[in-house]
Structure formats: structure tokens, C-alpha cells
C-alpha positions as CSV (number, residue, x, y, z in Angstrom):
1,M,2.1,-2.9,-6.5
2,R,3.6,-6.2,-5.3
3,S,6.5,-4.5,-3.6
4,K,6.9,-1.1,-2.0
5,L,10.4,-0.1,-0.9
6,F,10.8,2.3,2.0
7,V,13.5,5.0,1.8
8,P,14.4,7.3,4.7
9,G,13.6,10.9,3.8
10,A,16.9,12.1,5.1
11,R,18.8,9.9,2.6
12,P,18.2,11.7,-0.8
13,E,21.1,9.8,-2.3
14,L,18.9,6.7,-2.2
15,F,15.9,8.2,-3.9
16,G,17.1,7.6,-7.4
17,K,18.4,4.2,-6.6
18,A,15.0,3.2,-5.2
19,L,13.4,4.4,-8.4
20,A,15.7,2.3,-10.5
21,S,15.1,-0.8,-8.3
22,A,12.7,-3.7,-9.1
23,A,10.2,-2.4,-6.6
24,D,6.8,-1.6,-8.0
25,A,6.6,1.5,-5.8
26,I,8.8,3.5,-3.5
27,S,7.7,5.0,-0.2
28,I,9.8,7.9,1.1
29,D,9.5,8.1,4.9
30,L,9.3,11.3,6.9
31,E,8.2,9.5,10.0
32,D,9.9,6.7,11.9
33,A,13.0,6.5,9.7
34,V,13.9,10.2,10.3
35,V,15.2,11.3,13.7
36,E,13.7,14.4,15.2
37,A,16.8,16.6,14.6
38,R,16.7,15.8,10.8
39,K,12.9,16.3,10.1
40,G,13.4,19.7,8.4
41,E,16.4,18.4,6.4
42,A,14.3,15.4,5.2
43,R,11.4,17.6,4.2
44,A,13.6,19.8,2.1
45,A,15.1,16.7,0.4
46,V,11.6,15.3,-0.3
47,A,10.3,18.6,-1.7
48,E,13.2,18.8,-4.1
49,F,12.9,15.2,-5.2
50,L,9.1,15.4,-5.8
51,R,9.6,18.4,-8.1
52,S,12.6,16.9,-10.0
53,S,12.3,15.7,-13.6
54,E,13.4,12.3,-12.4
55,A,10.4,11.9,-10.2
56,Q,7.9,13.6,-12.6
57,S,9.0,11.3,-15.5
58,S,9.0,8.0,-13.5
59,S,6.4,5.4,-14.2
60,K,6.9,4.0,-10.7
61,S,4.4,4.9,-8.1
62,I,5.8,7.4,-5.5
63,I,4.4,7.4,-2.0
64,V,5.4,9.6,1.0
65,R,4.7,8.6,4.5
66,V,4.2,11.8,6.5
67,N,4.4,12.2,10.3
68,A,1.2,11.5,12.2
69,L,-1.6,14.1,12.2
70,A,-1.2,14.7,15.9
71,T,2.5,15.6,15.7
72,A,4.0,19.1,15.3
73,H,5.4,18.0,11.9
74,F,2.3,17.2,10.0
75,S,1.4,20.7,8.7
76,A,4.9,21.2,7.4
77,D,4.9,17.8,5.8
78,A,1.6,18.6,4.1
79,R,3.1,21.6,2.4
80,V,6.2,19.9,1.0
81,I,4.4,16.9,-0.5
82,A,2.1,19.1,-2.7
83,A,3.6,18.0,-6.1
84,P,2.1,16.3,-9.2
85,S,4.6,13.4,-9.0
86,L,3.1,12.1,-5.7
87,G,0.9,9.1,-6.2
88,L,-0.3,8.5,-2.6
89,V,0.2,9.9,0.8
90,N,0.7,7.4,3.5
91,L,-1.0,8.5,6.7
92,P,0.4,6.8,9.9
93,K,-1.6,5.9,13.0
94,I,-5.0,6.7,11.6
95,E,-7.9,5.8,13.9
96,S,-11.0,7.2,12.3
97,A,-12.4,8.6,9.1
98,L,-12.6,12.0,10.8
99,E,-8.8,12.0,11.1
100,V,-8.5,11.3,7.4
101,D,-10.8,14.3,6.8
102,S,-8.6,16.5,9.0
103,A,-5.4,15.4,7.3
104,L,-6.8,15.9,3.8
105,A,-8.1,19.4,4.7
106,M,-4.5,20.5,5.3
107,I,-3.0,18.6,2.4
108,D,-5.7,19.8,0.0
109,R,-5.0,23.4,1.0
110,A,-1.3,22.9,0.2
111,F,-2.2,21.5,-3.2
112,V,-4.5,24.4,-4.0
113,D,-1.8,26.9,-2.9
114,V,0.5,25.7,-5.6
115,G,-2.1,25.5,-8.2
116,L,-2.8,21.8,-8.2
117,R,-6.2,20.0,-7.9
118,P,-6.7,18.5,-4.5
119,T,-7.3,14.9,-5.5
120,L,-4.5,13.0,-3.7
121,R,-5.6,9.7,-2.3
122,V,-4.6,8.1,1.0
123,L,-2.9,4.9,2.1
124,A,-4.1,4.7,5.7
125,N,-2.0,2.8,8.3
126,I,-3.8,0.6,10.7
127,E,-1.5,0.6,13.7
128,S,-3.6,0.6,16.9
129,P,-6.5,-1.4,18.4
130,K,-8.8,1.6,17.8
131,G,-7.6,1.9,14.2
132,L,-8.3,-1.8,13.7
133,R,-11.7,-1.5,15.2
134,N,-12.5,1.4,13.0
135,A,-10.9,-0.1,9.9
136,V,-14.2,-0.4,8.1
137,E,-15.1,3.3,8.4
138,I,-11.5,4.3,7.5
139,A,-11.5,2.1,4.4
140,A,-14.9,3.5,3.3
141,H,-13.6,7.1,3.2
142,P,-13.9,8.2,-0.4
143,R,-10.3,9.4,-0.6
144,V,-8.8,6.2,0.9
145,A,-7.2,4.0,-1.8
146,G,-6.1,1.3,0.6
147,L,-5.2,0.2,4.1
148,Q,-1.7,-0.8,5.3
149,L,-0.9,-2.8,8.5
150,G,1.8,-1.6,10.9
151,Y,2.6,-4.5,13.2
152,A,5.2,-2.9,15.4
153,D,2.8,-0.3,16.8
154,L,-0.2,-2.7,16.7
155,F,1.6,-5.5,18.6
156,G,4.6,-4.2,20.5
157,P,3.0,-1.9,23.2
158,F,0.6,-4.7,24.2
159,G,3.0,-7.6,24.5
160,I,1.6,-9.4,21.5
161,E,4.2,-11.7,19.9
162,R,4.7,-11.0,16.2
163,R,6.4,-14.3,15.6
164,D,3.2,-16.2,16.3
165,P,1.5,-16.5,12.8
166,Q,-1.9,-16.8,14.4
167,H,-1.6,-13.3,15.8
168,V,-0.5,-11.9,12.4
169,Y,-3.3,-13.9,10.6
170,S,-6.1,-12.5,12.8
171,V,-5.0,-8.9,12.1
172,M,-4.6,-9.6,8.4
173,F,-8.0,-11.1,8.1
174,A,-9.7,-8.3,9.9
175,A,-8.0,-5.7,7.7
176,R,-8.8,-7.7,4.6
177,M,-12.5,-7.9,5.4
178,A,-12.6,-4.1,6.1
179,A,-10.9,-3.4,2.8
180,A,-13.1,-5.8,1.0
181,E,-16.3,-4.2,2.3
182,A,-15.1,-0.8,1.1
183,G,-13.8,-2.1,-2.2
184,V,-10.2,-0.9,-1.6
185,F,-6.9,-2.7,-1.4
186,V,-5.0,-3.8,1.7
187,Y,-1.2,-3.9,1.9
188,D,1.0,-5.8,4.2
189,G,3.4,-4.2,6.7
190,A,7.2,-4.4,6.8
191,F,9.1,-7.5,8.1
192,P,11.9,-6.2,10.3
193,D,14.4,-9.1,10.2
194,I,16.2,-8.6,6.9
195,K,18.2,-11.8,7.2
196,D,15.2,-14.0,7.8
197,T,14.1,-14.5,4.2
198,E,12.0,-17.6,5.0
199,G,10.1,-15.6,7.6
200,F,9.5,-12.8,5.1
201,R,8.3,-15.3,2.5
202,A,6.0,-17.1,4.9
203,E,4.3,-13.8,6.1
204,A,4.1,-12.5,2.5
205,G,2.6,-15.8,1.4
206,M,-0.1,-15.6,4.1
207,A,-0.9,-12.1,3.0
208,R,-1.2,-13.1,-0.7
209,R,-3.5,-16.0,0.2
210,L,-5.8,-13.5,1.9
211,G,-5.9,-11.3,-1.2
212,F,-3.4,-8.6,-0.1
213,L,-2.0,-6.4,-2.9
214,G,1.7,-6.7,-1.8
215,K,4.2,-6.2,1.0
216,S,6.3,-3.3,2.2
217,C,10.1,-3.8,2.0
218,I,12.6,-2.1,4.3
219,H,15.6,-3.3,2.4
220,P,16.3,-3.8,-1.3
221,S,17.0,-7.5,-0.7
222,Q,13.3,-8.0,0.2
223,V,12.0,-6.6,-3.1
224,A,12.7,-9.7,-5.2
225,L,11.1,-11.9,-2.5
226,A,7.9,-9.7,-2.5
227,N,7.7,-9.7,-6.2
228,E,8.1,-13.5,-6.4
229,V,5.5,-14.2,-3.7
230,F,2.9,-11.8,-5.2
231,R,3.6,-12.8,-8.8
232,P,1.0,-15.3,-10.1
233,G,2.4,-18.4,-11.8
234,A,2.0,-19.1,-15.5
235,A,-0.7,-21.7,-14.9
236,E,-2.7,-19.3,-12.7
237,I,-2.5,-16.6,-15.3
238,Q,-3.6,-19.0,-18.1
239,Q,-6.5,-20.2,-16.1
240,A,-7.5,-16.6,-15.3
241,Q,-7.3,-15.7,-19.0
242,R,-9.5,-18.7,-19.8
243,L,-12.0,-17.6,-17.3
244,L,-12.1,-14.0,-18.7
245,A,-12.6,-15.3,-22.2
246,A,-15.5,-17.5,-21.0
247,A,-16.9,-14.5,-19.2
248,R,-16.9,-12.4,-22.4
249,T,-18.7,-15.2,-24.3
250,A,-21.2,-15.5,-21.5
251,A,-21.8,-11.8,-21.5
252,V,-22.5,-11.8,-25.3
253,N,-25.0,-14.6,-24.7
254,G,-26.7,-12.6,-21.9
255,A,-25.5,-14.9,-19.1
256,G,-24.5,-13.4,-15.7
257,A,-23.2,-16.6,-14.2
258,F,-21.8,-19.6,-16.2
259,L,-20.1,-23.0,-15.8
260,L,-16.3,-23.4,-16.4
261,D,-14.8,-26.8,-15.8
262,G,-17.8,-27.8,-13.8
263,R,-17.7,-24.8,-11.5
264,M,-20.1,-22.0,-11.3
265,I,-18.5,-18.7,-12.1
266,D,-19.9,-15.2,-11.3
267,T,-18.8,-11.7,-10.6
268,P,-16.3,-12.3,-7.7
269,D,-14.5,-15.0,-9.7
270,I,-14.2,-12.6,-12.7
271,R,-12.8,-9.8,-10.5
272,R,-10.2,-12.1,-9.1
273,A,-9.2,-13.3,-12.5
274,E,-8.8,-9.7,-13.7
275,L,-6.5,-9.0,-10.7
276,V,-4.4,-12.1,-11.5
277,V,-4.0,-11.1,-15.2
278,A,-3.2,-7.5,-14.2
279,S,-0.5,-8.6,-11.7
280,G,1.0,-10.9,-14.3
281,R,1.6,-7.9,-16.6
282,Q,3.8,-6.1,-14.1
283,D,7.0,-7.8,-15.2
């Protein structure tokens, strides 16, 4: 999931186009991209789309960002997303594992009501100082698949300058360590300046070097950039394949760690090589 393309929930004419795009996943937004007066309209559009043959037959991962748990819209959002085509629910402004429990209790009830198993997993947004402080416990929740950074809410209210890469790096690193401890992925937030391709590329590159899975895109023009940055090069894939072949040989010989090109290789290196090879298969 190198790229995830946001689509406003009130723009159903864009849903099919997003599915046909080069994005690895689409994220239909019921939250910030939908004005208050159109929340009900957006829910109806999302409900219809999730139950359509187009969505159910797509191999692309479909995500819906619902409104925050504390809002009046959450319970209605939970009901409309109960569909087998939904891959993940994106929960915004999560600040604790207890909030994940509360959100899933309503979502699970909606799934059961329509005869579906309540197994939906969560992409939890880290968008506040408290959420960042509690990122380890949020990531450790058994139904959380990954964390996602939301820079606007995390930085804006506190006068923190997004353009300073040190600020972005510090938050990325904290989220990456929390996700790593829990064994889940971490996903980078959106970059708001559509015309600043170099800024997007630089921020995405920093995320990739930290082991992020991919980056959110708010415009189709950003998808190719994200795919390019998070796509491993041919030499990197070949080296990873060599490492995995050596690991299989070592396992047959009963060796846990082994030398490759003069470097000691063990489980973390093998896991990283598996991720590189898997990412290389996405095109």
C-alpha cells in the first residue's frame, strides 16, 4: 500500500475513477472533506458504493475514514460502513486504546446486524499530542492494523511549523517506534501543497527511510510520486532475493543467523527483505 488516494464521500462520481487509478488503495472520506450540511448525503453515497458490484469485485484495498468518535456523526457512519468490501476503517483523532474499543463496539454491532462477522481492522490516526504519547498502546490494540499521522491537527493548533523537516522527522520517528513495538505498519499523512512535488517527494522519502508503508495522497497527481518513492529499485529487490535465498539455505542447515557478503544476517534483516520483495511485486 505505497499510495492511498483520498476521495471526498460527497463526490460519488469520483469513486470509480479512484478505483481505476494507480493508487494501491482508496480512502473515502466522511470526515474533513465533507461539509456538515452534506454528511448525510455522503453516507448514503458511501453505503451504496460499498455494496456495489464494482467495490465488491475490486482487488484494490478500500478504506473509509469516518467522523471522530466524539462527534454526533460517528454512530451513523458506523452503520453505513458495514459491508464486506471494506478493507479498513480509518478512525480519526484516536487518543487511547479505550477509544478504539468504544469505536469498534459500535462498528461490530453494525456488522452483526447485517449478518457479517465483526472482524474489521483499524487504521488509527495519530493527530494530537495525547495520541502521540499513547501511540504505543493504540498500536498494540489487537484490532489495529496500523497507525497514520495527521500533521495538520498535530502541528497547526500549537504553532509548530510543518515546513521544518526536523519537526516532521521527530513525529515520524516516534510513530514508527510505536508501530514497530506493536508489530504493525505506520502510514504517512497527506501533503497539502499539490504543486510542490519536490516537497512531497522529500517528505515521502524521509518516511520510506524510516520504514513507513506508504503515503496518503489528496490528489491523483501525487499517486505516481508515492508509488515511485516507495517502490524498491531493481538492485534492492535482487539483493533482498539473494538474502532470502541464503536464509532458506541457512534454515535447512539449522542456522538462525548467517553471514552474507561479510555481514551477519538475522531475523530483522530477513523480515526487511521480505517486505522489499513484497513491495516489488505490487506493479
